[in-house]
DRENKELUM-560342 format. One record per residue (C-alpha): residue in one letter; x, y, z. Coordinates in steps of 0.2 Angstrom, whole numbers, always signed. Layout:
<atoms>
("a" (X Y Z))
...
</atoms>
This chain:
<atoms>
("m" (-91 +105 -161))
("l" (-108 +107 -154))
("s" (-122 +103 -166))
("r" (-134 +117 -171))
("q" (-148 +109 -162))
("r" (-138 +107 -146))
("f" (-132 +125 -147))
("e" (-150 +131 -149))
("t" (-156 +121 -134))
("d" (-142 +127 -123))
("r" (-145 +145 -129))
("r" (-164 +144 -124))
("q" (-160 +136 -107))
("r" (-148 +151 -103))
("t" (-160 +164 -110))
("e" (-177 +158 -102))
("p" (-184 +172 -92))
("v" (-183 +168 -73))
("p" (-196 +177 -63))
("g" (-190 +187 -48))
("q" (-173 +196 -46))
("g" (-168 +184 -32))
("n" (-169 +170 -44))
("r" (-159 +178 -57))
("i" (-145 +182 -44))
("a" (-146 +164 -38))
("r" (-144 +158 -56))
("w" (-131 +169 -62))
("v" (-120 +174 -47))
("p" (-108 +160 -44))
("s" (-110 +151 -27))
("r" (-93 +155 -22))
("i" (-98 +174 -22))
("l" (-115 +171 -14))
("e" (-107 +163 +0))
("l" (-95 +178 +4))
("s" (-99 +193 +14))
("p" (-93 +210 +10))
("y" (-78 +217 +19))
("h" (-84 +227 +34))
("a" (-75 +241 +41))
("d" (-83 +249 +57))
("s" (-89 +267 +56))
("a" (-77 +278 +66))
("d" (-88 +294 +66))
("g" (-85 +302 +83))
("l" (-73 +289 +89))
("l" (-54 +288 +92))
("k" (-49 +277 +78))
("l" (-37 +264 +83))
("d" (-43 +249 +72))
("a" (-33 +251 +55))
("m" (-15 +253 +59))
("e" (-14 +270 +52))
("n" (+0 +283 +56))
("p" (-7 +295 +69))
("y" (+3 +309 +63))
("t" (+0 +321 +48))
("w" (+13 +331 +38))
("p" (+19 +347 +46))
("s" (+12 +363 +37))
("e" (+28 +367 +27))
("i" (+29 +350 +19))
("k" (+10 +350 +16))
("d" (+11 +367 +8))
("q" (+25 +361 -4))
("w" (+14 +346 -8))
("l" (-1 +356 -12))
("q" (+9 +367 -24))
("i" (+15 +352 -33))
("i" (-2 +343 -35))
("s" (-10 +360 -41))
("t" (+0 +358 -57))
("v" (-7 +340 -61))
("p" (-17 +340 -77))
("l" (-33 +332 -71))
("n" (-40 +331 -89))
("r" (-26 +318 -94))
("y" (-25 +300 -90))
("p" (-11 +294 -79))
("d" (+5 +286 -85))
("p" (-1 +268 -86))
("q" (+16 +261 -81))
("g" (+20 +274 -68))
("t" (+37 +275 -75))
("a" (+45 +290 -65))
("l" (+38 +283 -49))
("r" (+44 +266 -52))
("q" (+61 +272 -56))
("d" (+61 +282 -40))
("l" (+55 +267 -30))
("k" (+69 +256 -37))
("t" (+82 +269 -32))
("w" (+74 +271 -14))
("c" (+73 +252 -12))
("g" (+91 +249 -19))
("l" (+83 +236 -30))
("d" (+94 +225 -41))
("q" (+95 +229 -59))
("a" (+89 +212 -63))
("a" (+73 +214 -53))
("d" (+58 +225 -59))
("l" (+43 +233 -50))
("m" (+25 +235 -53))
("l" (+13 +247 -45))
("g" (-4 +243 -38))
("n" (-19 +252 -30))
("g" (-14 +246 -13))
("s" (-8 +229 -9))
("d" (-26 +222 -11))
("e" (-25 +225 -29))
("l" (-8 +216 -31))
("i" (-15 +201 -21))
("q" (-30 +201 -33))
("i" (-19 +202 -48))
("i" (-8 +188 -42))
("a" (-23 +177 -38))
("m" (-31 +181 -55))
("t" (-15 +176 -64))
("l" (-10 +160 -55))
("g" (-27 +154 -47))
("g" (-43 +147 -53))
("r" (-51 +130 -53))
("g" (-40 +116 -47))
("q" (-27 +128 -40))
("v" (-22 +131 -22))
("i" (-16 +147 -13))
("m" (-8 +144 +4))
("a" (-4 +155 +19))
("p" (-1 +152 +37))
("e" (-16 +157 +48))
("p" (-22 +167 +55))
("s" (-16 +181 +43))
("f" (-22 +195 +32))
("s" (-40 +191 +28))
("m" (-38 +196 +9))
("y" (-27 +181 +5))
("s" (-42 +169 +8))
("m" (-56 +181 +2))
("i" (-47 +185 -15))
("a" (-43 +167 -17))
("s" (-62 +163 -15))
("v" (-67 +176 -27))
("t" (-56 +169 -41))
("g" (-62 +152 -38))
("t" (-45 +146 -30))
("r" (-45 +134 -16))
("f" (-37 +142 +0))
("l" (-26 +132 +11))
("g" (-24 +140 +28))
("v" (-10 +131 +38))
("p" (-12 +134 +57))
("r" (+1 +143 +67))
("d" (+6 +137 +84))
("t" (-1 +144 +100))
("e" (+11 +158 +100))
("f" (+6 +162 +82))
("r" (+23 +156 +75))
("i" (+23 +148 +59))
("d" (+23 +129 +60))
("l" (+37 +126 +47))
("q" (+34 +107 +46))
("a" (+15 +109 +43))
("c" (+19 +121 +29))
("l" (+31 +110 +21))
("d" (+19 +96 +22))
("g" (+5 +106 +15))
("i" (+16 +112 +1))
("a" (+21 +94 -3))
("e" (+3 +87 -3))
("h" (-6 +102 -11))
("q" (+7 +110 -23))
("p" (+1 +128 -21))
("c" (+2 +140 -35))
("c" (+6 +153 -23))
("v" (+11 +155 -4))
("f" (+8 +171 +5))
("l" (+19 +175 +20))
("a" (+15 +191 +29))
("r" (+31 +197 +38))
("p" (+27 +204 +51))
("n" (+11 +196 +51))
("n" (-6 +204 +52))
("p" (-15 +203 +64))
("t" (-3 +194 +76))
("g" (+12 +205 +74))
("s" (+24 +190 +74))
("l" (+39 +190 +63))
("c" (+45 +173 +55))
("s" (+64 +170 +54))
("n" (+74 +171 +38))
("e" (+77 +152 +39))
("t" (+58 +149 +39))
("v" (+56 +160 +23))
("h" (+70 +152 +14))
("a" (+64 +134 +18))
("i" (+47 +138 +11))
("i" (+54 +147 -5))
("d" (+65 +131 -8))
("a" (+50 +119 -6))
("a" (+37 +129 -15))
("p" (+33 +123 -33))
("g" (+25 +140 -37))
("l" (+27 +158 -32))
("v" (+31 +164 -14))
("v" (+25 +182 -10))
("v" (+33 +190 +6))
("d" (+21 +203 +11))
("e" (+31 +217 +20))
("a" (+17 +229 +23))
("y" (+24 +233 +41))
("h" (+42 +233 +36))
("a" (+45 +251 +42))
("f" (+42 +245 +60))
("c" (+54 +230 +60))
("g" (+67 +234 +47))
("h" (+68 +216 +40))
("t" (+67 +214 +22))
("f" (+68 +201 +8))
("l" (+70 +214 -6))
("d" (+89 +210 -7))
("r" (+85 +192 -9))
("i" (+74 +193 -25))
("t" (+88 +189 -37))
("d" (+93 +174 -26))
("h" (+77 +165 -31))
("d" (+67 +163 -46))
("n" (+50 +161 -37))
("l" (+51 +176 -24))
("v" (+42 +192 -25))
("v" (+41 +206 -11))
("m" (+25 +216 -8))
("r" (+25 +233 +0))
("t" (+12 +247 +4))
("f" (+14 +265 +9))
("s" (-2 +265 +19))
("k" (+5 +260 +35))
("l" (+19 +273 +33))
("g" (+6 +287 +33))
("l" (-1 +288 +15))
("a" (-16 +277 +17))
("a" (-27 +289 +8))
("l" (-17 +287 -8))
("r" (-18 +268 -9))
("l" (-1 +264 -17))
("g" (+7 +247 -16))
("f" (+21 +239 -26))
("l" (+27 +222 -30))
("a" (+46 +219 -33))
("g" (+52 +203 -41))
("p" (+60 +195 -57))
("k" (+54 +203 -73))
("n" (+47 +187 -80))
("w" (+35 +186 -66))
("l" (+30 +204 -67))
("d" (+27 +203 -86))
("q" (+14 +190 -83))
("f" (+5 +200 -69))
("n" (+5 +216 -80))
("k" (-6 +206 -93))
("v" (-19 +205 -79))
("r" (-17 +223 -72))
("l" (-30 +235 -77))
("p" (-23 +251 -87))
("y" (-22 +267 -77))
("n" (-24 +258 -60))
("v" (-14 +271 -51))
("n" (-20 +289 -53))
("t" (-8 +303 -56))
("l" (-12 +312 -40))
("t" (-5 +296 -31))
("q" (+10 +295 -42))
("v" (+15 +313 -40))
("s" (+12 +313 -21))
("v" (+22 +297 -18))
("r" (+36 +304 -28))
("f" (+36 +319 -17))
("a" (+35 +309 -1))
("l" (+50 +299 -6))
("e" (+60 +316 -5))
("h" (+54 +317 +13))
("m" (+56 +300 +19))
("e" (+66 +305 +34))
("w" (+50 +312 +41))
("f" (+41 +296 +39))
("q" (+56 +286 +46))
("g" (+55 +297 +61))
("c" (+37 +293 +63))
("a" (+40 +275 +62))
("e" (+54 +275 +75))
("q" (+42 +285 +87))
("i" (+28 +272 +84))
("c" (+40 +258 +88))
("n" (+45 +267 +105))
("h" (+26 +270 +109))
("r" (+23 +251 +105))
("e" (+35 +246 +119))
("q" (+27 +258 +131))
("l" (+10 +253 +126))
("s" (+14 +235 +128))
("i" (+21 +237 +146))
("a" (+5 +247 +151))
("l" (-6 +233 +144))
("l" (+3 +220 +153))
("g" (-1 +228 +169))
("l" (-19 +225 +166))
("p" (-27 +210 +174))
("d" (-32 +195 +163))
("v" (-25 +203 +147))
("q" (-13 +193 +137))
("v" (-2 +204 +125))
("y" (+7 +196 +111))
("p" (+24 +203 +105))
("s" (+23 +213 +89))
("d" (+35 +219 +76))
("g" (+21 +230 +68))
("n" (+13 +246 +72))
("f" (-1 +237 +82))
("l" (-3 +225 +96))
("l" (-14 +209 +98))
("m" (-22 +206 +114))
("r" (-33 +192 +121))
("m" (-46 +197 +133))
("p" (-53 +186 +147))
("r" (-62 +171 +141))
("g" (-79 +174 +133))
("r" (-77 +193 +135))
("g" (-69 +199 +119))
("t" (-84 +206 +110))
("e" (-91 +213 +126))
("i" (-75 +222 +130))
("f" (-75 +228 +112))
("q" (-92 +235 +113))
("c" (-88 +244 +130))
("l" (-73 +252 +122))
("r" (-84 +258 +108))
("q" (-96 +265 +120))
("s" (-81 +274 +128))
("g" (-77 +282 +111))
("i" (-63 +271 +106))
("l" (-63 +260 +90))
("v" (-51 +245 +90))
("k" (-52 +229 +78))
("n" (-63 +215 +85))
("l" (-56 +199 +79))
("d" (-66 +188 +91))
("g" (-75 +176 +79))
("s" (-64 +179 +64))
("h" (-54 +164 +67))
("e" (-54 +150 +80))
("a" (-36 +155 +85))
("l" (-42 +173 +88))
("a" (-56 +170 +101))
("d" (-58 +185 +112))
("c" (-44 +194 +103))
("l" (-44 +213 +100))
("r" (-31 +222 +89))
("v" (-26 +240 +93))
("s" (-16 +252 +82))
("v" (-1 +260 +91))
("s" (-4 +279 +91))
("s" (+2 +295 +99))
("t" (+6 +295 +118))
("d" (-11 +304 +122))
("d" (-21 +291 +111))
("n" (-12 +276 +119))
("q" (-15 +283 +137))
("a" (-33 +286 +133))
("f" (-35 +268 +126))
("v" (-27 +260 +141))
("a" (-38 +270 +153))
("a" (-54 +265 +143))
("l" (-48 +247 +142))
("r" (-46 +247 +161))
("n" (-63 +254 +164))
("s" (-71 +241 +151))
("l" (-63 +227 +161))
("e" (-70 +233 +177))
("t" (-87 +236 +169))
("v" (-87 +218 +162))
("d" (-82 +211 +179))
("l" (-96 +220 +188))
("r" (-109 +214 +176))
("e" (-102 +196 +179))
("s" (-103 +197 +197))
("s" (-120 +205 +198))
</atoms>
């Protein structure tokens, strides 16, 4: 126990006034937070928005009218169901989830990642993921004071399984995130790779299936085969990005721990009611996903016809492209000046030098993008030759 004298000394040291707000920030904000940058999303005002993997289609008027009628009955003066009981049951049925598994709702996948990191992470712990991958894994690890271990992928963005197994053996991560398909590369790792990582991991393995609708592969039916596997999904990419709903499916004993960290009322009533309604119209969403997959192949073929542009295979609703060496950011800026916003990944990771990512959209949007990219490539060539 601290002596009273020691306690008083510590108290005085921590309560001494420090002149200047900047000094207070430096004193009280942990260095791991000071070293971070806020997540930046480019403004899309007046631009064709192809940077965030959104569904380009909106509900037809007859579905929208039914939805508006339903949400008009929501009692806005009441708190939401803190467990999302009715929605969770509907989702279990929709997913065909085994009775031995459970499901937890989140305010998008980001909150679920944060809950996992807060529950398992902290000083002395390691969170691991193959890289490049979804930036929130490393960002949230940093915020929670957890060391992040990124295991490099190969030159085709495939998971280096041996490197992952070596990393697991050496660092004993509390959690391994596997994005399947992977954002931003679009690559889909094999079932065998996932099983090998699950078997080797001492802690939890999270299979992130944000883009499941565009590839059809899932590990939801494998949850009860492993005691350290959970599967994460989101409705954002299907076409409900504004509602911010994600869910985590897995063994009940894991979700019981995560629910201790989850804030109450984290998913609002409008979202719960709207997603329950959307589940009754999943054929429309599935039709959109099939159409986007067809457009993905058409867009890939068109982009492969452009000079000096490398296009990577994708199982998501987006394509990763590598521009001519040293020209990625310049071409991104040219596209923006042309009225088109894509995601600039140049500089975000050494493996993504000169890379841009484009959402697969409608036929008209895709054609407009290809034309703008062709013009941007020509503009950059002219600048270089002049």
